[in-house]
N, C-alpha and C positions, 0 to 999 in steps of 0.2 A: 934345694927347693927355695924359691924366692917368694916371700909373702908380700902381699899388697900392704901398703901403709894402713895402719889402723886395724888390721884383721886380728893380730895377736892381742892387743888391748881389749877389743870387744869380747873375744872368747874368754879372756882372763876375768873380765868383769862379770860375765855371765856365770862362770864357774864359782866365783866368790859369792854371788847372789844365791846360787843354788845351795851352797854349803851353809850359808846363813839361814836360809829357810828350813833346811833339815835340822839345824841346831835348835832353832826356835821350836820346831815341832817336837823334837825329842825331849827338850827341856820341859815342855808342857806335860808330856806323858809321865816323865819321871816325877815331877812335882805332884801330879794328880794322884799317882798310886802310892805316895807316902802315907795317905790316910788309910789304906788297906780296907776300904769299904767295898761291898759287892755291887752297889748301884750308885752311880754318880751322875748328877745333872749339873753342869757347870757352865757359866758364860765364859767364853774365851775370845779375847780381842783378835788374836791372830786368825781365827777362822771366821770372825765377824758374825758369830751366831752362837746359839746354845748347842752344846754337844752333850750327848748322852752316851756313856760307856757302861755296859753291863758285863758283869763277870759271872761265869758259870763253870762247872766242872764236867769234863768229859768222862767217858766210861773207864779210862785209865787213871783217873784222878788228876789229870793235868788241867790247869786253868785255861779257860777259853774266854776271849773278850770279843764283844761285838760293839759296833759304833754306829750311831745314827745322829743326824743333825737336821734341823729344819732350815729350809732355804726359801727363796722367793716363791710366790704363787701357791703357797700352802702344800707343796710336795715335800716328801721326805727322802733324803739320800741316806742309804745305809751302806755300811762297809764292814770290814773286820780288822781287828788288830792282829796283824800277821806276826808281830813280835812285840815284846814289851815296849820297844821304842820306835815303832813304825805303824802308822795308820794309813790305810789305803781305802779310798772311796771308789766305788764302781758304778759307772753309769747304768749298767744293766740292773741295778738294784733300786732304781727310782720307782716309787709307787705312791699311791694316794695316801693321805693322812689316815683314812679309815682302814686301809689295808696294811698298815705298817707292820702289824704282827701276824699277818696271814698271807704272806706272799706264797704263791704256788706256781709250779711249772705249768705251762700251757698244755691242756690235755690233748692227746692224739685224736680223740673223738669227743665232741662236747656231749653227746648223748648216745647211749646204747640201750637196746631193748632185748629182753629175754622172756621166755614163757615156759611153764611147766604144767604137768598134769597130775592131779590128785586122783589116781585111779582107785576107786573103792569097789571091792568085790567080797561079798559074804563077810562083812564086818572087818575086813582087813584092807590095808593100803599098800600099794606097790611102791617100793623104794629100790633104788639102784646104787651101787657103789662105784664111784668114778675112779679113773686111773690117771687123769691128767689135771694139770693146773691147780688152782687154789682148792678145788673140791676133791682132790685126790685122797682116796682112802675113807671117804665119808658116804654114808647112806643118805641120799637125798631124793627128791622127786625126779623122775625122768624129765629132762629139760634141756634147753639150749638157746642159742641166739636166734632172734627173728630175722629171717632173710629179707632183702629188699623186695617190696611188692607183696609181702606175706602179712597176714593178720595174726595177732597174738594167739588166738585159739587154734588157728591152722598150724602154727609153729608147735604148739603143745602136742597136738595129735601126731604131727610128723616126727617130732623128736621121740615120742613114746614108741612109735613103730620102729624107728631106726635103732633104738637102743635095746628094745625087748621083743620085737616082732609081733607085738600085740596091737590090734586096732581098737581104738576107743572113740567114743562120741562125747563131745563137750556138753555138759549140762548147764554150766553157768560159772561166772567169775566169783571166786571166794575171797581173794585178797590181792593186794599189790604191795610189793616191797620196793622201796626207793633207797639207793645207796649212792652217796657222794664220795667218790674215790679221792685218794690223796692228791691227785693231779687236777681235781676239779670236775672230772667227768661224772655225769649223772647216769646211773644205771637203773632202769625200771624193769621189774620182774613181775609178770602177771601169772597168777596161780589159779587154775581152773579145776573144778570138780569134773571128773569124767567117768563115764559108764563103760564097762568092758564089753566089747562086741565079739572079740575072738574068744575061743575056749581058753581057760587059764592054762591048760596043758600045752598050749603053743608058745608059752614063754621061753624065749631063747635069748640069753644075754649076748649083745654084740661085743665081743672080746676086744675089739679095736678101741672101744670107748669105756666099757665097764667090765668088771670082773665078777659081779654078782648082781642078781635081780630076783626079788621075791616079795611075797605079800606078808606084811607084818600085822600082828594083832596090836591092840592098844598097849597091852602089857609089854610086848617085845619092843615097841618103839620107846616107851618110857624107860626101858632098861638100857638103852644105848647111852654111851658116855659122850662127853664133850669132844673127845678125840675121834668118835665114830660118826658124828652127825653135827648138824647145826640146829639150835633150838628153834629158829624160825620155821624150818621145814617140818619139824615134829609138831609145832603148834598148829600149823595150818592142816596137817594131816589129821590130828586129833579133832580139829574143828569139823573136818569133813565127815567124821564118824558120828558126830552129834546130829540126831534126826531133826532137831529144831534149829540148826545153825542157819544163819542168813546166807543167801546166795543170790547173786544178780544174774538173771537170765538176759539173753540178747533179744532185744525187740527189733528184729530185722524188718518187720513190716512198716516201720516208720521211715524207712529210707526214701521211699518215693515222694513223701511229703516233706522231706528235708533237703531236697535239691540233689539227691543221688539216685541215679537210674539203676544202678547195679547193687543190690543188697549183698552180693558176695564180696564186695570190696568195702563194706561199711558195717560198723558195729556200734551199738549203744547198749551197754549193760547197766541195768538199773532195777 
């Protein structure tokens, strides 16, 4: 193979420059960790900026190092120390100064809506035990996701019928739960007090979704453990048993003077 004049010297110079850069970077890290401190903020001329290296311990007791440094225009670049003598910065970790400690993955959906019914009958509240997902094995309100084009109270009635074969009528809104998930998704859950229309004897659990459904007294709900339910569901159920509890009815009659011609597609609870 014949090389053009000057090709080998250029490659050789580039290789020497790369080795020198790695040597300088590794020397910086070796010198830095001689102090054995857990949090270091040091100016470093080679990076032309201030570098922060934080040390933590993982579940196996091994040291874990993270690196961040300020750059132009007020943004922060973060990376990780992949070994004691190697720092790698990643473009995907660029974020604003305000969010440097709170980076999250992009949510699949920015917003999700759900609804449930607090069905009160003869001083008891209907709870169902789910068999899927995060709620598996817990007694909670009959509930589910709101479908496109569906209003929250309609979803609560539909889900109650699908899970228990009981038809109910919504009386008013008793509470709203908001949950910001780890990926940043906002989940809103509407909880409605409902009156039973079907005979209680028609209760039939939908075994594709739940494995039990029954009416609980106040004492029975309070006896459930943290492994059997969630405190938010019990709190709203106990509120519904209180005769003086606040409840927001729907003022559907205001729709025609609020620019909406069809009150069936409009709600204002207050």
